[in-house]
Structure formats: C-alpha cells, structure tokens
A tleap script that builds the chain and sets N, CA, C and O, in Angstrom:
source leaprc.protein.ff14SB
mol = sequence {
  NMET ARG LYS GLU ASN GLN SER VAL GLU GLN
  LEU THR HIE GLY LEU LEU GLU GLU LEU GLN
  LEU LYS ARG TYR GLY LYS ASP THR LEU ASN
  ASN TYR ARG ARG ILE LEU LYS ASN LEU ALA
  LEU TYR MET GLN LEU MET LYS TYR LEU ARG
  ILE LEU PRO LYS SER GLY LYS PRO LEU LEU
  ARG ASN THR PHE PRO LEU MET CLYS
}
set mol.1.N position { 138.558 61.239 92.758 }
set mol.1.CA position { 137.530 61.293 91.735 }
set mol.1.C position { 138.017 62.188 90.592 }
set mol.1.O position { 138.566 63.264 90.831 }
set mol.2.N position { 137.816 61.744 89.366 }
set mol.2.CA position { 138.236 62.541 88.214 }
set mol.2.C position { 137.324 63.742 88.055 }
set mol.2.O position { 136.121 63.659 88.304 }
set mol.3.N position { 137.911 64.867 87.636 }
set mol.3.CA position { 137.152 66.115 87.593 }
set mol.3.C position { 135.958 66.054 86.669 }
set mol.3.O position { 134.929 66.658 86.971 }
set mol.4.N position { 136.053 65.332 85.527 }
set mol.4.CA position { 134.915 65.303 84.603 }
set mol.4.C position { 133.732 64.533 85.166 }
set mol.4.O position { 132.626 64.628 84.635 }
set mol.5.N position { 133.948 63.769 86.238 }
set mol.5.CA position { 132.858 63.035 86.870 }
set mol.5.C position { 132.307 63.745 88.101 }
set mol.5.O position { 131.375 63.248 88.733 }
set mol.6.N position { 132.865 64.893 88.446 }
set mol.6.CA position { 132.406 65.611 89.629 }
set mol.6.C position { 131.219 66.507 89.271 }
set mol.6.O position { 131.107 67.010 88.154 }
set mol.7.N position { 130.350 66.685 90.246 }
set mol.7.CA position { 129.214 67.572 90.055 }
set mol.7.C position { 129.662 69.025 90.183 }
set mol.7.O position { 130.747 69.314 90.688 }
set mol.8.N position { 128.822 69.917 89.722 }
set mol.8.CA position { 129.100 71.347 89.840 }
set mol.8.C position { 129.268 71.718 91.311 }
set mol.8.O position { 130.135 72.521 91.656 }
set mol.9.N position { 128.445 71.136 92.171 }
set mol.9.CA position { 128.534 71.432 93.603 }
set mol.9.C position { 129.884 70.995 94.177 }
set mol.9.O position { 130.485 71.716 94.974 }
set mol.10.N position { 130.357 69.816 93.774 }
set mol.10.CA position { 131.650 69.334 94.265 }
set mol.10.C position { 132.789 70.229 93.782 }
set mol.10.O position { 133.703 70.545 94.543 }
set mol.11.N position { 132.730 70.632 92.521 }
set mol.11.CA position { 133.772 71.506 91.978 }
set mol.11.C position { 133.752 72.870 92.665 }
set mol.11.O position { 134.805 73.434 92.965 }
set mol.12.N position { 132.555 73.397 92.911 }
set mol.12.CA position { 132.425 74.680 93.599 }
set mol.12.C position { 133.007 74.585 95.005 }
set mol.12.O position { 133.756 75.461 95.439 }
set mol.13.N position { 132.657 73.521 95.704 }
set mol.13.CA position { 133.168 73.325 97.065 }
set mol.13.C position { 134.694 73.242 97.052 }
set mol.13.O position { 135.357 73.857 97.887 }
set mol.14.N position { 135.246 72.487 96.112 }
set mol.14.CA position { 136.693 72.351 96.014 }
set mol.14.C position { 137.378 73.684 95.727 }
set mol.14.O position { 138.418 73.989 96.312 }
set mol.15.N position { 136.800 74.476 94.829 }
set mol.15.CA position { 137.372 75.787 94.520 }
set mol.15.C position { 137.347 76.691 95.745 }
set mol.15.O position { 138.339 77.351 96.054 }
set mol.16.N position { 136.219 76.722 96.439 }
set mol.16.CA position { 136.109 77.575 97.620 }
set mol.16.C position { 137.081 77.138 98.718 }
set mol.16.O position { 137.631 77.979 99.429 }
set mol.17.N position { 137.294 75.831 98.859 }
set mol.17.CA position { 138.282 75.355 99.837 }
set mol.17.C position { 139.682 75.836 99.470 }
set mol.17.O position { 140.445 76.261 100.338 }
set mol.18.N position { 140.016 75.767 98.183 }
set mol.18.CA position { 141.331 76.242 97.734 }
set mol.18.C position { 141.502 77.734 98.005 }
set mol.18.O position { 142.564 78.175 98.443 }
set mol.19.N position { 140.462 78.500 97.745 }
set mol.19.CA position { 140.536 79.941 97.980 }
set mol.19.C position { 140.679 80.253 99.474 }
set mol.19.O position { 141.376 81.197 99.849 }
set mol.20.N position { 140.018 79.458 100.325 }
set mol.20.CA position { 140.170 79.644 101.769 }
set mol.20.C position { 141.596 79.350 102.201 }
set mol.20.O position { 142.162 80.063 103.030 }
set mol.21.N position { 142.175 78.297 101.635 }
set mol.21.CA position { 143.564 77.964 101.964 }
set mol.21.C position { 144.527 79.073 101.551 }
set mol.21.O position { 145.570 79.273 102.174 }
set mol.22.N position { 144.161 79.787 100.493 }
set mol.22.CA position { 144.999 80.894 100.028 }
set mol.22.C position { 144.669 82.190 100.765 }
set mol.22.O position { 145.167 83.265 100.431 }
set mol.23.N position { 143.812 82.055 101.779 }
set mol.23.CA position { 143.450 83.174 102.663 }
set mol.23.C position { 142.683 84.305 101.967 }
set mol.23.O position { 142.881 85.483 102.264 }
set mol.24.N position { 141.808 83.921 101.038 }
set mol.24.CA position { 140.928 84.915 100.448 }
set mol.24.C position { 139.980 85.407 101.531 }
set mol.24.O position { 139.624 84.647 102.432 }
set mol.25.N position { 139.570 86.654 101.456 }
set mol.25.CA position { 138.704 87.236 102.464 }
set mol.25.C position { 137.277 86.713 102.411 }
set mol.25.O position { 136.842 86.150 101.407 }
set mol.26.N position { 136.560 86.907 103.505 }
set mol.26.CA position { 135.176 86.435 103.628 }
set mol.26.C position { 134.287 87.026 102.535 }
set mol.26.O position { 133.494 86.307 101.926 }
set mol.27.N position { 134.413 88.330 102.282 }
set mol.27.CA position { 133.587 88.968 101.257 }
set mol.27.C position { 133.898 88.430 99.872 }
set mol.27.O position { 132.994 88.236 99.059 }
set mol.28.N position { 135.167 88.192 99.602 }
set mol.28.CA position { 135.553 87.640 98.305 }
set mol.28.C position { 134.989 86.238 98.131 }
set mol.28.O position { 134.475 85.901 97.064 }
set mol.29.N position { 135.082 85.421 99.173 }
set mol.29.CA position { 134.523 84.072 99.109 }
set mol.29.C position { 133.018 84.108 98.889 }
set mol.29.O position { 132.482 83.309 98.121 }
set mol.30.N position { 132.332 85.032 99.561 }
set mol.30.CA position { 130.886 85.160 99.367 }
set mol.30.C position { 130.555 85.585 97.941 }
set mol.30.O position { 129.568 85.124 97.369 }
set mol.31.N position { 131.376 86.461 97.366 }
set mol.31.CA position { 131.164 86.855 95.968 }
set mol.31.C position { 131.329 85.657 95.041 }
set mol.31.O position { 130.532 85.463 94.122 }
set mol.32.N position { 132.365 84.854 95.283 }
set mol.32.CA position { 132.561 83.647 94.473 }
set mol.32.C position { 131.375 82.702 94.620 }
set mol.32.O position { 130.902 82.140 93.632 }
set mol.33.N position { 130.894 82.523 95.845 }
set mol.33.CA position { 129.728 81.643 96.065 }
set mol.33.C position { 128.534 82.126 95.251 }
set mol.33.O position { 127.868 81.338 94.581 }
set mol.34.N position { 128.271 83.428 95.314 }
set mol.34.CA position { 127.127 83.995 94.598 }
set mol.34.C position { 127.285 83.818 93.091 }
set mol.34.O position { 126.347 83.402 92.412 }
set mol.35.N position { 128.451 84.127 92.575 }
set mol.35.CA position { 128.693 84.026 91.136 }
set mol.35.C position { 128.582 82.572 90.676 }
set mol.35.O position { 127.962 82.291 89.650 }
set mol.36.N position { 129.172 81.660 91.421 }
set mol.36.CA position { 129.128 80.251 91.029 }
set mol.36.C position { 127.715 79.678 91.130 }
set mol.36.O position { 127.328 78.830 90.325 }
set mol.37.N position { 126.951 80.134 92.111 }
set mol.37.CA position { 125.552 79.696 92.218 }
set mol.37.C position { 124.752 80.173 91.012 }
set mol.37.O position { 123.972 79.412 90.440 }
set mol.38.N position { 124.945 81.432 90.628 }
set mol.38.CA position { 124.246 81.967 89.464 }
set mol.38.C position { 124.683 81.265 88.187 }
set mol.38.O position { 123.862 81.021 87.303 }
set mol.39.N position { 125.951 80.943 88.083 }
set mol.39.CA position { 126.447 80.218 86.920 }
set mol.39.C position { 125.812 78.831 86.832 }
set mol.39.O position { 125.419 78.393 85.751 }
set mol.40.N position { 125.714 78.145 87.963 }
set mol.40.CA position { 125.089 76.822 87.978 }
set mol.40.C position { 123.619 76.910 87.565 }
set mol.40.O position { 123.132 76.062 86.818 }
set mol.41.N position { 122.920 77.925 88.046 }
set mol.41.CA position { 121.518 78.111 87.654 }
set mol.41.C position { 121.402 78.403 86.166 }
set mol.41.O position { 120.505 77.887 85.498 }
set mol.42.N position { 122.301 79.224 85.645 }
set mol.42.CA position { 122.303 79.553 84.224 }
set mol.42.C position { 122.560 78.290 83.390 }
set mol.42.O position { 121.914 78.072 82.365 }
set mol.43.N position { 123.505 77.469 83.837 }
set mol.43.CA position { 123.804 76.242 83.112 }
set mol.43.C position { 122.598 75.301 83.098 }
set mol.43.O position { 122.321 74.654 82.089 }
set mol.44.N position { 121.892 75.231 84.208 }
set mol.44.CA position { 120.673 74.414 84.263 }
set mol.44.C position { 119.631 74.949 83.293 }
set mol.44.O position { 119.005 74.185 82.558 }
set mol.45.N position { 119.449 76.257 83.294 }
set mol.45.CA position { 118.467 76.870 82.410 }
set mol.45.C position { 118.815 76.596 80.953 }
set mol.45.O position { 117.931 76.274 80.159 }
set mol.46.N position { 120.071 76.716 80.594 }
set mol.46.CA position { 120.485 76.475 79.221 }
set mol.46.C position { 120.257 75.019 78.833 }
set mol.46.O position { 119.921 74.730 77.684 }
set mol.47.N position { 120.435 74.113 79.765 }
set mol.47.CA position { 120.171 72.691 79.502 }
set mol.47.C position { 118.699 72.495 79.173 }
set mol.47.O position { 118.361 71.760 78.245 }
set mol.48.N position { 117.816 73.152 79.934 }
set mol.48.CA position { 116.392 73.007 79.699 }
set mol.48.C position { 115.938 73.747 78.454 }
set mol.48.O position { 114.944 73.360 77.839 }
set mol.49.N position { 116.640 74.801 78.070 }
set mol.49.CA position { 116.270 75.525 76.864 }
set mol.49.C position { 116.378 74.645 75.634 }
set mol.49.O position { 115.601 74.800 74.692 }
set mol.50.N position { 117.324 73.730 75.629 }
set mol.50.CA position { 117.506 72.866 74.472 }
set mol.50.C position { 116.308 71.964 74.252 }
set mol.50.O position { 116.053 71.552 73.120 }
set mol.51.N position { 115.560 71.643 75.308 }
set mol.51.CA position { 114.410 70.753 75.154 }
set mol.51.C position { 113.077 71.508 75.193 }
set mol.51.O position { 112.014 70.902 75.058 }
set mol.52.N position { 113.139 72.816 75.376 }
set mol.52.CA position { 111.934 73.633 75.455 }
set mol.52.C position { 111.328 73.834 74.073 }
set mol.52.O position { 112.068 74.098 73.125 }
set mol.53.N position { 110.007 73.719 73.922 }
set mol.53.CA position { 109.410 74.008 72.619 }
set mol.53.C position { 109.637 75.471 72.240 }
set mol.53.O position { 109.802 76.329 73.107 }
set mol.54.N position { 109.642 75.742 70.942 }
set mol.54.CA position { 109.912 77.101 70.462 }
set mol.54.C position { 108.951 78.123 71.065 }
set mol.54.O position { 109.333 79.278 71.250 }
set mol.55.N position { 107.732 77.734 71.372 }
set mol.55.CA position { 106.755 78.680 71.925 }
set mol.55.C position { 107.152 79.178 73.310 }
set mol.55.O position { 106.688 80.238 73.731 }
set mol.56.N position { 107.996 78.445 74.026 }
set mol.56.CA position { 108.403 78.863 75.358 }
set mol.56.C position { 109.572 79.826 75.356 }
set mol.56.O position { 109.803 80.512 76.352 }
set mol.57.N position { 110.316 79.897 74.256 }
set mol.57.CA position { 111.491 80.756 74.220 }
set mol.57.C position { 111.174 82.248 74.352 }
set mol.57.O position { 111.910 82.949 75.046 }
set mol.58.N position { 110.110 82.771 73.717 }
set mol.58.CA position { 109.820 84.200 73.935 }
set mol.58.C position { 109.545 84.541 75.397 }
set mol.58.O position { 109.923 85.616 75.863 }
set mol.59.N position { 108.899 83.645 76.112 }
set mol.59.CA position { 108.640 83.865 77.537 }
set mol.59.C position { 109.955 83.970 78.299 }
set mol.59.O position { 110.118 84.852 79.143 }
set mol.60.N position { 110.890 83.078 78.005 }
set mol.60.CA position { 112.179 83.124 78.683 }
set mol.60.C position { 112.972 84.358 78.286 }
set mol.60.O position { 113.673 84.931 79.119 }
set mol.61.N position { 112.875 84.776 77.032 }
set mol.61.CA position { 113.590 85.978 76.606 }
set mol.61.C position { 113.066 87.206 77.341 }
set mol.61.O position { 113.838 88.103 77.680 }
set mol.62.N position { 111.770 87.248 77.587 }
set mol.62.CA position { 111.198 88.378 78.334 }
set mol.62.C position { 111.599 88.312 79.804 }
set mol.62.O position { 111.780 89.350 80.441 }
set mol.63.N position { 111.738 87.118 80.345 }
set mol.63.CA position { 112.125 86.946 81.735 }
set mol.63.C position { 113.605 87.200 81.928 }
set mol.63.O position { 114.013 87.811 82.915 }
set mol.64.N position { 114.410 86.732 80.984 }
set mol.64.CA position { 115.873 86.894 81.028 }
set mol.64.C position { 116.307 87.616 79.754 }
set mol.64.O position { 116.731 86.967 78.797 }
set mol.65.N position { 116.208 88.945 79.724 }
set mol.65.CA position { 116.416 89.702 78.479 }
set mol.65.C position { 117.801 89.593 77.870 }
set mol.65.O position { 117.961 89.883 76.684 }
set mol.66.N position { 118.808 89.187 78.627 }
set mol.66.CA position { 120.160 89.097 78.048 }
set mol.66.C position { 120.382 87.799 77.296 }
set mol.66.O position { 121.402 87.628 76.629 }
set mol.67.N position { 119.423 86.880 77.404 }
set mol.67.CA position { 119.559 85.596 76.700 }
set mol.67.C position { 119.183 85.770 75.237 }
set mol.67.O position { 118.335 86.593 74.890 }
set mol.68.N position { 119.824 84.985 74.391 }
set mol.68.CA position { 119.501 85.033 72.953 }
set mol.68.C position { 118.812 83.776 72.537 }
set mol.68.O position { 118.459 83.624 71.367 }
savepdb mol mol.pdb
quit
C-alpha cells in the first residue's frame, strides 16, 4: 500500500513495529505511542476547526490555550 493512502493508525503501527525491530525500549515505545496518539487527536481537531463557525473558536482557545 502506498504511504499517502495509509491511515494515521497504519502509519503509527508501522513506525512502532520498526522501532521494536530496532530494539527500542518499552518506555520509549510507550512515549512514542502517547505522542503519536496526541498528534492524531490534534490533527483531527485542526480538521474540524476549519469547518467550525467563528463563534466556536473562542471556546476552543479557552480549552486549548496554546492554539491560535
């Protein structure tokens, strides 16, 4: 399967498999899982922000203060 057609979950799984093959430690793999999960959630949120009415953006800014 070509990479541009793979889902975020498939790419994450593939990366974690590669890191396991390179003998990354359990804690390091868990850190990667956590970071990649948060990145996927952030990407989803940003996708929805594009279609959110302007009135909803202040609510999100208060909920996620680092967002612009």
